[in-house]
C-alpha positions as CSV (number, residue, x, y, z in Angstrom):
1,X,88.6,110.7,93.8
2,X,91.7,111.9,95.5
3,X,92.1,112.9,99.2
4,X,94.7,115.6,99.7
5,X,96.0,115.9,103.2
6,X,98.3,118.6,104.5
7,X,99.8,118.7,108.1
8,X,101.4,121.7,109.6
9,X,102.7,122.6,113.0
10,X,103.4,125.9,114.8
11,X,105.3,126.6,118.0
12,X,103.1,128.2,120.6
13,X,104.6,131.0,122.7
14,X,103.4,132.5,126.0
15,X,102.7,136.1,126.8
16,X,106.4,136.7,127.6
17,X,107.7,134.6,124.7
18,X,108.2,131.3,126.5
19,X,107.6,128.0,124.7
20,X,104.1,126.6,125.3
21,X,104.3,123.6,123.1
22,X,103.1,123.0,119.5
23,X,99.8,123.5,117.7
24,X,99.0,121.1,114.8
25,X,96.9,121.9,111.7
26,X,95.2,119.3,109.5
27,X,93.9,120.4,106.2
28,X,92.0,118.0,104.0
29,X,90.4,118.4,100.6
30,X,88.8,115.9,98.2
31,X,89.5,116.3,94.5
32,X,86.8,114.8,92.3
33,X,86.7,113.7,88.7
34,X,84.1,115.2,86.3
35,X,82.1,112.0,86.4
36,X,82.0,112.0,90.2
37,X,81.0,115.7,90.3
38,X,78.2,114.8,87.8
39,X,76.9,112.0,90.1
40,X,76.9,114.3,93.1
41,X,74.9,116.9,91.1
42,X,72.5,114.3,89.7
43,X,71.6,112.9,93.2
44,X,71.8,116.3,94.9
45,X,74.2,114.8,97.4
46,X,76.3,117.9,98.2
47,X,75.0,118.1,101.8
48,X,75.3,114.3,102.4
49,X,77.1,114.0,105.8
50,X,80.4,112.2,105.9
51,X,81.5,112.8,109.5
52,X,79.7,113.5,112.7
53,X,80.4,115.6,115.8
54,X,78.3,113.5,118.2
55,X,74.7,113.1,119.2
56,X,71.9,115.6,120.0
57,X,68.5,114.2,121.2
58,X,69.5,110.7,120.0
59,X,70.4,111.9,116.5
60,X,73.9,112.2,115.0
61,X,75.0,115.7,114.3
62,X,76.7,116.1,110.9
63,X,80.1,117.8,110.8
64,X,81.7,117.4,107.4
65,X,79.6,117.0,104.2
66,X,80.6,116.2,100.6
67,X,80.5,119.9,99.8
68,X,82.7,120.9,102.7
69,X,85.3,118.2,101.9
70,X,85.4,119.3,98.2
71,X,86.0,122.9,99.3
72,X,88.5,121.8,101.9
73,X,88.4,121.7,105.7
74,X,91.0,122.7,108.3
75,X,91.2,121.8,112.0
76,X,93.7,123.0,114.5
77,X,94.5,120.8,117.5
78,X,97.0,120.8,120.4
79,X,97.7,117.1,120.5
80,X,99.3,115.1,117.6
81,X,97.4,112.0,118.6
82,X,94.1,113.9,118.0
83,X,95.4,115.1,114.6
84,X,96.2,111.5,113.7
85,X,92.7,110.3,114.9
86,X,91.0,113.1,112.9
87,X,93.0,112.1,109.8
88,X,91.9,108.4,110.2
89,X,88.2,109.6,110.5
90,X,88.5,111.6,107.3
91,X,90.2,108.6,105.5
92,X,87.3,106.3,106.6
93,X,84.7,108.9,105.5
94,X,86.4,109.1,102.1
95,X,86.3,105.3,101.8
96,X,82.6,105.4,102.5
97,X,82.2,108.3,100.1
98,X,83.9,106.3,97.3
99,X,81.5,103.4,98.0
100,X,78.6,105.8,97.7
101,X,79.8,107.1,94.4
102,X,80.3,103.5,93.1
103,X,76.7,102.7,94.1
104,X,75.4,105.8,92.4
105,X,77.2,104.9,89.2
106,X,75.6,101.4,89.1
107,X,71.9,102.6,88.9
108,X,70.4,101.7,85.6
109,X,72.8,98.8,85.2
110,X,73.6,95.6,86.9
111,X,76.3,94.2,89.1
112,X,77.6,90.7,88.7
113,X,79.3,89.0,91.7
114,X,81.1,85.7,91.2
115,X,81.9,83.4,94.1
């Protein structure tokens, strides 16, 4: 699995052409191997949530799924610190996603852990 991240910025101008600051765009896409794609199809995990937007009635509201990250997501923000925070959230989600794939691949076999 590969996470491909692209960052862009655009100068914002006012109605009369004055400088209004910068706008930042974060684009992320996950590139999967054929084996990883097969595991997702086997377990029908396309809609498995990887990130959340918050809570509604005490339940987390999904934002990004395996399917949306493989297709690619784009977010535009006005603050670079928010862009960096969003990037870290996606990286963490991908780390958890890789763990999920590793677990899916071990069914029907065994894992040996030495201490």
